C-alpha positions as CSV (number, residue, x, y, z in Angstrom):
1,M,-2.8,15.0,-37.9
2,A,-0.1,14.7,-35.2
3,K,2.2,11.7,-35.2
4,Y,3.2,10.2,-31.9
5,L,6.7,8.9,-32.2
6,K,6.7,7.9,-28.5
7,T,3.9,7.5,-25.9
8,G,3.8,6.8,-22.2
9,K,1.9,4.5,-19.9
10,E,-1.8,3.7,-20.6
11,E,-4.2,5.8,-18.6
12,S,-5.7,2.6,-17.0
13,A,-2.3,1.8,-15.4
14,V,-1.9,5.3,-14.0
15,A,-5.5,5.1,-12.6
16,E,-4.7,1.9,-10.8
17,I,-1.6,3.4,-9.2
18,N,-3.6,6.5,-8.2
19,A,-6.3,4.3,-6.5
20,Q,-3.7,2.6,-4.4
21,V,-2.3,5.9,-3.3
22,R,-5.8,7.2,-2.4
23,A,-6.4,4.2,-0.1
24,I,-3.1,4.5,1.7
25,V,-3.6,8.2,2.3
26,E,-7.2,7.8,3.5
27,T,-6.1,5.2,6.1
28,A,-3.2,7.4,7.3
29,I,-5.4,10.5,7.7
30,L,-8.0,8.5,9.7
31,D,-5.2,7.2,12.0
32,I,-3.9,10.7,12.6
33,E,-7.4,11.9,13.4
34,K,-7.8,9.2,15.9
35,R,-4.3,9.0,17.6
36,G,-2.6,12.3,16.8
37,D,1.1,12.5,17.7
38,T,1.3,8.7,18.3
39,A,0.2,8.0,14.7
40,V,2.5,10.7,13.4
41,R,5.5,9.3,15.2
42,Q,4.8,5.7,14.0
43,M,4.6,6.9,10.4
44,S,7.7,8.9,10.7
45,Q,9.6,5.9,12.0
46,K,8.1,3.6,9.3
47,F,8.5,5.8,6.2
48,D,11.5,8.0,7.1
49,N,13.3,5.9,9.8
50,W,13.2,9.1,11.8
51,D,12.3,9.7,15.5
52,R,13.1,12.3,18.1
53,D,11.4,13.7,21.2
54,S,10.0,16.7,19.4
55,Y,9.9,17.1,15.6
56,Q,10.0,20.9,16.0
57,L,13.5,22.3,15.6
58,T,14.8,24.5,18.4
59,P,16.4,27.9,17.8
60,Q,19.8,26.3,18.6
61,E,19.3,23.6,16.0
62,I,18.2,26.1,13.4
63,Q,21.3,28.2,14.0
64,A,23.5,25.1,13.8
65,C,22.0,24.5,10.3
66,L,22.8,28.1,9.3
67,D,26.4,27.7,10.7
68,S,26.9,24.5,8.7
69,L,26.5,26.2,5.4
70,S,29.3,28.1,3.6
71,D,29.1,31.8,3.0
72,Q,28.5,31.1,-0.7
73,E,25.7,28.8,0.0
74,L,24.0,31.3,2.2
75,K,24.5,34.0,-0.4
76,D,22.9,31.8,-3.1
77,I,19.9,31.2,-0.9
78,E,19.6,34.9,-0.2
79,F,19.9,35.7,-3.9
80,A,17.0,33.4,-4.8
81,Q,14.9,34.7,-1.9
82,T,15.5,38.3,-3.0
83,Q,14.2,37.5,-6.5
84,V,11.1,35.7,-5.2
85,R,10.4,38.4,-2.6
86,R,10.7,41.2,-5.3
87,F,8.2,39.5,-7.6
88,A,5.8,38.7,-4.8
89,E,5.9,42.3,-3.5
90,H,5.0,43.5,-7.0
91,Q,2.2,41.0,-7.2
92,K,0.9,42.1,-3.8
93,A,1.0,45.7,-4.9
94,A,-1.4,44.8,-7.7
95,L,-4.0,43.7,-5.2
96,Q,-6.0,46.8,-4.2
97,D,-8.8,47.2,-1.7
98,V,-11.9,48.7,-3.2
99,E,-14.6,51.0,-1.9
100,V,-17.2,52.6,-4.1
101,E,-20.5,54.4,-3.8
102,T,-22.7,52.4,-6.3
103,L,-25.9,54.3,-5.5
104,P,-26.3,57.5,-3.4
105,G,-25.8,56.3,0.1
106,V,-24.8,52.8,-0.8
107,I,-21.2,51.9,-0.3
108,L,-19.7,48.6,-1.3
109,G,-16.1,47.4,-1.0
110,H,-13.7,44.5,-0.6
111,K,-10.7,44.1,1.6
112,N,-7.7,41.9,1.0
113,I,-7.1,39.9,4.2
114,P,-4.1,37.6,4.7
115,M,-4.7,34.1,6.1
116,N,-4.1,33.7,9.8
117,S,-2.1,30.5,9.5
118,V,-0.6,28.3,6.7
119,G,1.3,25.1,6.6
120,C,4.1,24.9,4.1
121,Y,5.3,21.5,2.9
122,V,8.9,21.5,1.6
123,P,9.8,18.2,-0.2
124,G,13.2,16.8,0.7
125,G,13.3,13.0,0.9
126,K,15.0,12.4,-2.4
127,Y,16.5,15.8,-3.1
128,P,16.7,18.7,-0.5
129,M,14.3,21.0,-2.3
130,V,15.6,24.3,-0.9
131,A,13.7,26.4,-3.4
132,S,10.3,25.2,-2.2
133,A,10.9,27.0,1.0
134,H,11.2,30.3,-0.8
135,M,8.1,29.6,-2.9
136,S,5.8,28.8,0.0
137,V,7.2,30.3,3.2
138,L,8.6,33.5,1.8
139,T,5.5,34.2,-0.4
140,A,3.3,33.7,2.7
141,N,5.5,36.1,4.6
142,V,5.1,38.8,1.9
143,A,1.4,38.3,1.9
144,G,1.3,39.0,5.7
145,V,0.3,35.6,7.1
146,K,0.6,35.7,10.9
147,R,1.7,32.1,11.6
148,I,3.7,30.1,9.1
149,V,4.4,26.5,9.9
150,S,6.9,24.7,7.7
151,C,7.6,20.9,7.4
152,A,10.4,19.1,5.5
153,P,11.4,15.5,5.9
154,P,14.8,14.5,7.2
155,Y,17.5,14.1,4.7
156,Q,20.1,11.4,5.2
157,G,19.1,10.9,8.8
158,K,19.0,14.5,10.0
159,P,17.3,17.8,9.3
160,A,18.3,19.1,5.9
161,A,20.5,22.1,6.8
162,A,20.0,24.0,3.6
163,I,16.2,23.6,3.8
164,V,16.1,24.6,7.4
165,A,18.2,27.7,6.6
166,A,15.9,28.6,3.8
167,Q,12.8,28.1,5.9
168,H,14.2,30.3,8.7
169,L,15.4,33.0,6.4
170,A,12.1,33.1,4.6
171,G,10.3,33.7,7.8
172,A,8.8,30.4,9.1
173,N,7.5,30.7,12.7
174,E,7.6,27.0,13.4
175,I,10.0,24.5,11.6
176,Y,9.4,20.7,11.9
177,A,11.7,17.9,10.6
178,L,8.7,15.9,9.5
179,G,7.7,14.6,6.1
180,G,5.1,12.8,4.0
181,I,1.4,12.3,4.7
182,Q,2.1,12.6,8.4
183,A,3.4,16.1,8.1
184,V,0.6,17.4,5.9
185,A,-2.1,15.7,7.9
186,A,-0.6,16.9,11.2
187,M,-0.6,20.5,10.0
188,A,-4.2,20.3,8.7
189,I,-5.8,18.3,11.5
190,G,-3.7,19.3,14.4
191,T,-2.2,17.0,17.1
192,Q,-1.3,17.2,20.7
193,S,1.9,19.1,19.8
194,I,1.0,20.9,16.5
195,E,-1.8,23.5,16.3
196,P,-3.8,23.1,13.1
197,V,-3.4,25.6,10.2
198,D,-6.0,27.2,7.9
199,M,-4.3,26.3,4.6
200,L,-1.8,23.9,3.2
201,V,0.6,24.8,0.4
202,G,3.7,23.3,-1.4
203,P,4.5,20.5,-3.7
204,G,5.3,16.9,-2.8
205,N,5.2,13.3,-3.9
206,A,2.0,11.5,-4.9
207,F,1.1,10.7,-1.3
208,V,1.5,14.3,-0.2
209,A,-0.5,15.6,-3.2
210,E,-3.3,13.1,-2.4
211,A,-3.3,14.0,1.3
212,K,-3.8,17.6,0.4
213,R,-6.6,16.6,-2.0
214,Q,-8.4,14.6,0.7
215,L,-7.9,17.4,3.3
216,F,-9.3,20.1,1.0
217,G,-12.4,21.6,2.6
218,R,-11.2,21.0,6.1
219,V,-8.4,23.4,5.2
220,G,-7.7,25.4,2.0
221,I,-5.0,24.3,-0.3
222,D,-2.9,26.1,-2.9
223,L,-3.8,23.8,-5.8
224,F,-4.2,20.2,-6.9
225,A,-0.7,19.0,-7.7
226,G,0.8,15.8,-9.0
227,P,4.2,14.8,-10.4
228,T,6.3,17.5,-12.2
229,E,5.2,17.9,-15.9
230,T,7.2,19.5,-18.7
231,L,6.2,20.2,-22.2
232,V,8.8,21.4,-24.7
233,I,7.4,23.1,-27.8
234,A,10.1,23.5,-30.3
235,D,10.9,23.9,-34.0
236,E,14.1,23.8,-36.0
237,T,15.4,27.1,-34.5
238,V,16.8,24.9,-31.8
239,D,18.5,21.5,-31.8
240,G,18.0,18.1,-30.2
241,E,20.7,18.6,-27.5
242,I,19.0,21.5,-25.8
243,C,15.5,19.9,-26.1
244,A,16.8,16.7,-24.5
245,V,18.5,18.6,-21.7
246,D,15.2,20.4,-20.9
247,L,13.2,17.2,-21.0
248,L,15.6,15.2,-18.8
249,G,16.2,18.2,-16.5
250,Q,12.6,17.7,-15.3
251,A,12.2,14.0,-15.7
252,E,14.8,13.5,-12.9
253,H,12.2,14.8,-10.4
254,G,10.7,11.4,-10.1
255,T,10.0,8.1,-11.9
256,N,6.5,9.3,-12.8
257,S,7.3,12.8,-14.1
258,P,5.9,13.3,-17.6
259,A,8.1,15.0,-20.2
260,I,6.8,15.7,-23.7
261,L,8.4,17.1,-26.8
262,L,5.9,18.8,-29.2
263,T,7.4,19.9,-32.5
264,T,6.6,20.5,-36.2
265,S,10.0,18.9,-37.2
266,E,10.3,15.1,-37.3
267,K,14.0,15.6,-37.7
268,L,14.2,17.5,-34.5
269,A,12.0,14.9,-32.8
270,R,14.3,12.0,-33.8
271,D,17.5,14.0,-33.0
272,T,16.0,14.7,-29.5
273,M,15.2,11.1,-28.9
274,A,18.7,10.1,-29.9
275,E,20.1,12.9,-27.6
276,V,18.0,11.7,-24.7
277,E,19.5,8.2,-25.0
278,R,23.0,9.6,-25.2
279,Q,22.6,11.9,-22.2
280,L,21.1,9.1,-20.2
281,T,24.4,7.4,-20.4
282,I,26.2,10.2,-18.5
283,L,23.5,11.9,-16.4
284,P,24.1,11.2,-12.7
285,T,20.3,11.0,-12.1
286,A,19.8,8.7,-15.1
287,E,18.2,5.9,-13.1
288,V,15.2,8.0,-12.2
289,A,15.1,10.1,-15.4
290,R,15.3,7.0,-17.6
291,Q,12.3,5.3,-15.9
292,S,10.3,8.5,-16.1
293,W,11.2,9.0,-19.8
294,E,10.5,5.4,-20.7
295,E,7.2,5.2,-18.9
296,Y,5.8,8.7,-19.2
297,G,7.8,10.5,-21.9
298,Q,6.1,11.4,-25.2
299,V,7.3,12.8,-28.6
300,I,4.7,14.3,-30.8
301,V,5.1,15.7,-34.3
302,A,2.4,18.2,-35.3
303,D,1.5,19.4,-38.9
304,S,1.5,23.1,-38.0
305,Y,2.0,25.7,-35.3
306,E,-1.8,25.9,-35.0
307,E,-2.0,22.2,-34.2
308,M,0.8,22.5,-31.7
309,L,-1.1,25.3,-30.0
310,T,-4.3,23.2,-29.9
311,L,-2.5,20.1,-28.5
312,A,-0.6,22.2,-25.9
313,N,-3.8,23.7,-24.6
314,D,-5.3,20.3,-24.4
315,I,-2.2,18.8,-22.6
316,A,-2.4,21.8,-20.1
317,F,1.0,21.0,-18.5
318,E,2.6,22.6,-15.5
319,H,5.8,23.8,-17.3
320,V,5.8,24.8,-20.9
321,Q,9.1,25.6,-22.5
322,I,8.7,27.3,-25.9
323,M,11.6,27.6,-28.3
324,T,10.3,28.5,-31.7
325,D,10.5,31.4,-34.2
326,R,7.1,32.7,-32.9
327,D,7.4,32.5,-29.1
328,D,5.3,35.7,-28.6
329,W,2.5,34.2,-30.7
330,F,2.4,31.2,-28.3
331,Q,2.4,33.5,-25.3
332,E,-0.5,35.5,-26.7
333,N,-2.6,32.5,-27.6
334,M,-1.9,29.8,-25.0
335,T,-4.5,29.6,-22.3
336,N,-3.8,26.4,-20.3
337,Y,-0.4,26.2,-18.6
338,G,1.2,26.6,-15.2
339,A,4.1,28.7,-16.3
340,L,5.7,29.7,-19.7
341,F,9.4,29.7,-20.3
342,L,9.9,31.7,-23.5
343,G,13.0,31.3,-25.7
344,P,16.1,29.2,-25.4
345,R,17.8,31.6,-23.0
346,T,15.4,30.7,-20.2
347,N,14.4,27.3,-18.9
348,V,12.3,25.6,-16.3
349,S,15.2,25.2,-13.9
350,Y,15.5,29.0,-13.7
351,G,11.9,29.2,-12.5
352,D,12.3,26.2,-10.2
353,K,15.3,27.7,-8.4
354,C,15.9,31.4,-8.5
355,I,14.5,33.7,-11.2
356,G,11.6,34.9,-9.0
357,T,8.4,33.4,-10.3
358,N,6.8,30.7,-8.1
359,H,7.5,27.1,-8.9
360,T,4.4,25.6,-7.2
361,L,2.2,25.1,-10.3
362,P,-0.9,23.2,-11.4
363,T,-0.6,19.7,-12.8
364,K,-2.9,17.0,-14.1
365,K,-4.7,19.5,-16.3
366,A,-5.6,21.8,-13.4
367,A,-4.1,24.6,-15.5
368,R,-7.5,24.7,-17.2
369,F,-8.9,26.4,-14.1
370,T,-6.2,27.7,-11.9
371,G,-2.8,29.3,-12.0
372,G,0.1,28.6,-9.6
373,L,0.9,29.6,-6.1
374,W,1.4,33.3,-5.7
375,V,1.0,35.9,-3.0
376,G,-2.7,36.2,-3.8
377,K,-3.3,32.6,-2.7
378,F,-2.5,33.6,0.8
379,I,-5.0,36.5,0.8
380,K,-8.8,36.4,1.0
381,T,-10.7,39.0,-0.8
382,C,-13.7,39.7,1.4
383,T,-16.6,42.0,0.6
384,Y,-18.5,44.4,2.8
385,Q,-21.4,46.9,2.4
386,K,-22.9,49.8,4.3
387,V,-25.9,51.9,3.7
388,V,-25.4,55.4,5.2
389,T,-28.7,57.2,4.5
390,D,-32.4,56.5,5.3
391,S,-33.5,57.1,1.7
392,A,-30.9,54.7,0.3
393,S,-32.0,51.9,2.7
394,A,-35.7,52.4,1.8
395,H,-34.9,52.5,-1.9
396,V,-32.9,49.3,-2.0
397,G,-35.4,47.8,0.5
398,E,-38.4,48.2,-1.9
399,Y,-36.5,46.3,-4.7
400,C,-35.3,43.6,-2.2
401,S,-38.9,43.1,-0.8
402,R,-40.4,42.5,-4.2
403,L,-37.5,40.2,-5.3
404,C,-37.9,38.2,-2.0
405,A,-41.6,37.9,-2.8
406,L,-40.8,36.6,-6.3
407,E,-38.7,33.8,-4.7
408,G,-41.1,33.1,-1.8
409,F,-38.7,34.1,1.0
410,S,-40.9,35.7,3.6
411,G,-38.1,36.1,6.3
412,H,-35.8,37.6,3.8
413,G,-38.6,39.9,2.7
414,E,-39.3,41.1,6.2
415,Q,-35.6,42.1,6.6
416,A,-36.2,44.5,3.8
417,N,-39.7,45.5,4.8
418,I,-38.8,46.6,8.3
419,R,-36.2,49.0,6.9
420,V,-38.7,50.4,4.3
421,R,-41.1,51.1,7.2
422,R,-38.5,52.6,9.5
423,Y,-36.3,54.5,7.1
424,G,-38.8,55.3,4.4
425,N,-41.9,56.0,6.4
426,R,-43.9,53.7,4.1
427,T,-46.4,51.1,4.9
428,V,-45.3,47.6,4.1
429,E,-47.2,44.7,5.6
430,P,-45.0,42.2,7.5
431,Y,-44.5,38.8,5.8
432,S,-46.2,40.1,2.6
433,A,-44.2,37.8,0.3
434,V,-46.5,36.1,-2.1
435,Q,-45.7,32.3,-2.2
436,P,-45.1,31.0,-5.7
437,E,-47.3,28.2,-6.9
């Protein structure tokens, strides 16, 4: 049985925090529904200390952001976007339209249709999350979305130049310096100055994630997301230093970002815990990472690789870093995860920033039923059918008529019956469905 050397907050405490967030978000959304731009402006002033005549950036402002970056910074953004674009293009190529004649004269198919409009949220209040622009805006662009709206909060009192550059280079049609609940709700609901979108994507803090959850149904969303999660699965093929780096590298995201070490080696577990403490004395983001580690970090020692696999699938975390002597075995057998990072040569940061896979991934056990953001999320697979011969219509119609009668649907049945009469020259009485007792 697994031994827990360290655990995080009790679930009841987390649930209480979540309830508070839900209430705040619900009130904010109702206010934006009622007052539109006025509510958005007041929230931007309150939460971001930010106000301007229009939150949409002008072409001149966008160009000024581009001009403020060095050649190397622009090249680095372009490198990351090239990798993301290449992988997204390969993913899109795997999506094929289908058309097949399933019976003589009966043709069925599906067509892959991009969304008409999406709203991309790029976090940037604490850190300017440049990479999130690639993951959402660029991927939507590759998918063929017609209108891409992108919002990011101001950073240090002005639009974040690197984020704006990434949004622009990725293909955003409208760029707003707007953050938080107000940005997400404005894109979904629409205001006097912002046309609503059909879908919301992108990561964010607890309030942004909750806003997306509450708006789901009115618009589509990419996935249910919460704080960044990292699970490191390791054995004695690696050491405590690298495990600690990979845990703290994600714990710095926020004060509620869970990071878990799962190992078969108690020695590695204790070495890693000691290394975490050492690194927290020198890490520039230690204030955030320490609180996250102390309140949400866990260290678990399992009896076997099979037990690690079972626990990992139950944990179902967003990021899973695997550093063992059987990485391929985990890849073949793991079923619940957002993304895998296999072997010590790769790491979550590569995926977050530039390797090419998408970093918007499921959290809070959503990996049990969904993968992460990818080009296919921006595409609807819609079916169609056509019947091209009289005999085919009459043939299918006879089956349909009897099945409608079995269910008691007279109107449905008559849709079939009229075709049997017209195209099959057969006598079928109108509304002949037998009502079930």
